[in-house]
TORRORO-376326 format. One record per residue: residue number from 1; residue in three letters; x, z, y of N, C-alpha, C in turn. Coordinates in Angstrom, 3 decimals. Layout:
// TORRORO-376326
[NUM; ALA; [X; Z; Y]; [X; Z; Y]; [X; Z; Y]]
...
//
This chain:
// TORRORO-376326
[1; MET; [0.826; 0.000; -1.187]; [0.000; 0.000; 0.000]; [0.873; 0.000; 1.256]]
[2; LEU; [2.066; 0.529; 1.159]; [2.959; 0.588; 2.312]; [3.285; -0.796; 2.871]]
[3; PRO; [3.512; -1.821; 2.032]; [3.773; -3.147; 2.617]; [2.621; -3.660; 3.473]]
[4; VAL; [1.395; -3.373; 3.081]; [0.236; -3.802; 3.877]; [0.256; -3.121; 5.240]]
[5; VAL; [0.550; -1.841; 5.254]; [0.605; -1.099; 6.516]; [1.727; -1.649; 7.398]]
[6; ILE; [2.847; -1.991; 6.805]; [3.963; -2.546; 7.576]; [3.593; -3.889; 8.184]]
[7; VAL; [2.937; -4.745; 7.420]; [2.530; -6.059; 7.942]; [1.521; -5.904; 9.073]]
[8; VAL; [0.556; -5.023; 8.908]; [-0.442; -4.796; 9.959]; [0.231; -4.253; 11.217]]
[9; ALA; [1.152; -3.307; 11.056]; [1.870; -2.765; 12.215]; [2.670; -3.848; 12.911]]
[10; ALA; [3.309; -4.719; 12.149]; [4.078; -5.811; 12.748]; [3.180; -6.760; 13.532]]
[11; LEU; [1.989; -7.040; 13.004]; [1.064; -7.925; 13.715]; [0.562; -7.287; 15.008]]
[12; VAL; [0.299; -5.996; 14.983]; [-0.159; -5.298; 16.190]; [0.959; -5.262; 17.238]]
[13; ILE; [2.171; -4.995; 16.798]; [3.304; -4.981; 17.733]; [3.515; -6.370; 18.319]]
[14; ARG; [3.398; -7.399; 17.495]; [3.553; -8.777; 17.984]; [2.488; -9.097; 19.038]]
[15; ALA; [1.270; -8.691; 18.779]; [0.190; -8.932; 19.743]; [0.462; -8.199; 21.048]]
[16; ALA; [0.987; -6.986; 20.967]; [1.288; -6.223; 22.184]; [2.405; -6.878; 22.982]]
[17; ILE; [3.416; -7.363; 22.305]; [4.524; -8.021; 23.005]; [4.054; -9.310; 23.666]]
[18; VAL; [3.234; -10.070; 22.963]; [2.699; -11.312; 23.536]; [1.846; -11.005; 24.756]]
[19; GLU; [1.058; -9.938; 24.688]; [0.194; -9.573; 25.825]; [1.027; -9.169; 27.031]]
[20; VAL; [2.131; -8.491; 26.808]; [2.995; -8.094; 27.925]; [3.623; -9.331; 28.563]]
[21; ARG; [4.046; -10.266; 27.733]; [4.701; -11.472; 28.258]; [3.715; -12.417; 28.930]]
[22; ARG; [2.561; -12.622; 28.311]; [1.550; -13.540; 28.841]; [0.187; -12.873; 28.796]]
[23; PRO; [-0.204; -12.188; 29.867]; [-1.487; -11.474; 29.868]; [-2.663; -12.409; 29.548]]
[24; GLY; [-3.561; -11.939; 28.716]; [-4.740; -12.708; 28.334]; [-4.548; -13.521; 27.065]]
[25; ASN; [-3.318; -13.656; 26.613]; [-3.056; -14.470; 25.434]; [-3.554; -13.803; 24.148]]
[26; THR; [-3.544; -12.492; 24.109]; [-4.010; -11.794; 22.914]; [-5.490; -12.046; 22.680]]
[27; ARG; [-6.260; -12.128; 23.734]; [-7.699; -12.415; 23.596]; [-7.898; -13.785; 22.956]]
[28; ARG; [-7.065; -14.747; 23.348]; [-7.164; -16.075; 22.746]; [-6.722; -16.048; 21.283]]
[29; GLN; [-5.704; -15.248; 20.959]; [-5.243; -15.158; 19.581]; [-6.298; -14.528; 18.675]]
[30; TRP; [-7.012; -13.551; 19.171]; [-7.996; -12.846; 18.359]; [-9.401; -13.437; 18.472]]
[31; ALA; [-9.523; -14.619; 19.075]; [-10.826; -15.278; 19.213]; [-11.394; -15.694; 17.855]]
[32; PHE; [-10.540; -15.778; 16.836]; [-11.020; -16.163; 15.512]; [-12.058; -15.177; 14.970]]
[33; ALA; [-12.034; -13.952; 15.468]; [-12.959; -12.934; 14.967]; [-14.412; -13.236; 15.337]]
[34; THR; [-14.629; -14.122; 16.291]; [-15.990; -14.490; 16.684]; [-16.370; -15.884; 16.188]]
[35; SER; [-15.474; -16.526; 15.464]; [-15.743; -17.862; 14.932]; [-16.384; -17.746; 13.548]]
[36; ARG; [-17.572; -18.281; 13.413]; [-18.295; -18.173; 12.145]; [-17.555; -18.825; 10.976]]
[37; PRO; [-17.022; -20.051; 11.117]; [-16.279; -20.632; 9.983]; [-15.035; -19.818; 9.610]]
[38; ALA; [-14.366; -19.280; 10.602]; [-13.162; -18.490; 10.329]; [-13.507; -17.197; 9.594]]
[39; VAL; [-14.549; -16.527; 10.044]; [-14.957; -15.276; 9.391]; [-15.437; -15.554; 7.966]]
[40; THR; [-16.168; -16.633; 7.775]; [-16.643; -16.991; 6.439]; [-15.469; -17.260; 5.502]]
[41; ALA; [-14.492; -18.027; 5.963]; [-13.314; -18.313; 5.140]; [-12.554; -17.026; 4.820]]
[42; GLY; [-12.461; -16.132; 5.788]; [-11.778; -14.864; 5.564]; [-12.483; -13.996; 4.549]]
[43; VAL; [-13.795; -13.944; 4.623]; [-14.572; -13.137; 3.671]; [-14.450; -13.710; 2.263]]
[44; VAL; [-14.507; -15.022; 2.140]; [-14.372; -15.652; 0.821]; [-12.987; -15.373; 0.245]]
[45; ALA; [-11.957; -15.515; 1.066]; [-10.589; -15.249; 0.600]; [-10.421; -13.781; 0.211]]
[46; ALA; [-10.961; -12.878; 1.023]; [-10.855; -11.456; 0.720]; [-11.570; -11.117; -0.584]]
[47; ALA; [-12.740; -11.698; -0.784]; [-13.478; -11.450; -2.029]; [-12.711; -11.983; -3.233]]
[48; ALA; [-12.110; -13.153; -3.094]; [-11.349; -13.732; -4.205]; [-10.140; -12.865; -4.554]]
[49; VAL; [-9.429; -12.392; -3.543]; [-8.263; -11.543; -3.803]; [-8.695; -10.211; -4.409]]
[50; ALA; [-9.769; -9.643; -3.899]; [-10.242; -8.354; -4.419]; [-10.679; -8.464; -5.868]]
[51; VAL; [-11.411; -9.505; -6.192]; [-11.912; -9.669; -7.558]; [-10.767; -9.941; -8.526]]
[52; THR; [-9.859; -10.813; -8.150]; [-8.766; -11.153; -9.071]; [-7.716; -10.047; -9.160]]
[53; GLY; [-7.556; -9.271; -8.117]; [-6.529; -8.251; -8.129]; [-6.975; -6.875; -8.562]]
[54; TRP; [-8.280; -6.671; -8.713]; [-8.794; -5.335; -9.005]; [-8.270; -4.792; -10.340]]
[55; GLN; [-8.218; -5.623; -11.378]; [-7.777; -5.141; -12.687]; [-6.324; -4.698; -12.674]]
[56; GLN; [-5.482; -5.414; -11.964]; [-4.061; -5.071; -11.960]; [-3.717; -3.975; -10.974]]
[57; ALA; [-4.280; -4.032; -9.772]; [-3.842; -3.128; -8.710]; [-4.857; -2.058; -8.356]]
[58; GLY; [-6.075; -2.187; -8.800]; [-7.093; -1.200; -8.461]; [-7.441; -1.223; -6.985]]
[59; ALA; [-7.530; -0.055; -6.383]; [-7.945; 0.051; -4.983]; [-6.940; -0.569; -4.024]]
[60; THR; [-5.687; -0.666; -4.420]; [-4.683; -1.297; -3.562]; [-5.022; -2.760; -3.320]]
[61; ALA; [-5.684; -3.374; -4.279]; [-6.083; -4.771; -4.121]; [-7.020; -4.949; -2.934]]
[62; LEU; [-7.794; -3.926; -2.610]; [-8.702; -4.033; -1.463]; [-7.926; -4.141; -0.153]]
[63; ALA; [-6.842; -3.386; -0.043]; [-6.027; -3.479; 1.171]; [-5.413; -4.867; 1.296]]
[64; TRP; [-4.892; -5.385; 0.199]; [-4.332; -6.739; 0.223]; [-5.421; -7.769; 0.495]]
[65; ALA; [-6.611; -7.541; -0.026]; [-7.720; -8.471; 0.188]; [-8.101; -8.528; 1.662]]
[66; VAL; [-8.161; -7.387; 2.305]; [-8.499; -7.360; 3.735]; [-7.415; -8.070; 4.548]]
[67; LEU; [-6.162; -7.801; 4.224]; [-5.069; -8.463; 4.932]; [-5.110; -9.976; 4.717]]
[68; ALA; [-5.302; -10.407; 3.482]; [-5.375; -11.839; 3.195]; [-6.566; -12.480; 3.899]]
[69; GLY; [-7.702; -11.804; 3.899]; [-8.880; -12.342; 4.583]; [-8.657; -12.493; 6.071]]
[70; CYS; [-8.008; -11.516; 6.687]; [-7.718; -11.602; 8.125]; [-6.751; -12.731; 8.427]]
[71; LEU; [-5.730; -12.889; 7.621]; [-4.768; -13.961; 7.857]; [-5.394; -15.338; 7.658]]
[72; ILE; [-6.244; -15.481; 6.648]; [-6.938; -16.755; 6.431]; [-7.887; -17.042; 7.591]]
[73; ALA; [-8.610; -16.048; 8.044]; [-9.511; -16.241; 9.183]; [-8.728; -16.639; 10.423]]
[74; PHE; [-7.564; -16.024; 10.621]; [-6.719; -16.375; 11.758]; [-6.298; -17.835; 11.688]]
[75; LEU; [-5.882; -18.289; 10.510]; [-5.440; -19.676; 10.365]; [-6.588; -20.667; 10.526]]
[76; VAL; [-7.749; -20.338; 9.982]; [-8.899; -21.244; 10.100]; [-9.421; -21.273; 11.536]]
[77; GLY; [-9.340; -20.151; 12.228]; [-9.892; -20.065; 13.576]; [-8.969; -20.548; 14.682]]
[78; ARG; [-7.760; -20.963; 14.333]; [-6.827; -21.433; 15.369]; [-7.364; -22.705; 16.003]]
[79; PRO; [-7.212; -22.827; 17.315]; [-7.654; -24.052; 17.969]; [-6.785; -25.227; 17.532]]
[80; SER; [-7.388; -26.350; 17.453]; [-6.664; -27.551; 17.027]; [-5.735; -28.024; 18.147]]
[81; ASP; [-4.533; -28.382; 17.780]; [-3.566; -28.893; 18.748]; [-3.590; -30.414; 18.829]]
[82; ARG; [-4.527; -31.005; 18.119]; [-4.620; -32.464; 18.119]; [-5.301; -32.946; 19.398]]
[83; PHE; [-4.887; -34.120; 19.821]; [-5.482; -34.704; 21.039]; [-6.408; -35.816; 20.695]]
//
């Protein structure tokens, strides 16, 4: 469970540093939390990780599932850089 806590702490610290350097950028980074397709993809990924990992890791799989779901939602919710 400690690796999950370390990754989450690193992401929070990264967001804080980005906010200090460019105010308002963190709000844009976390906009995926209000995107329906991103949240749906995150929930599906989290459920898949939780179901497949429960037998091997037990409750620890839930922490990894939440982290994986958040990262998938972040990737799906990123704005397209295509023109």
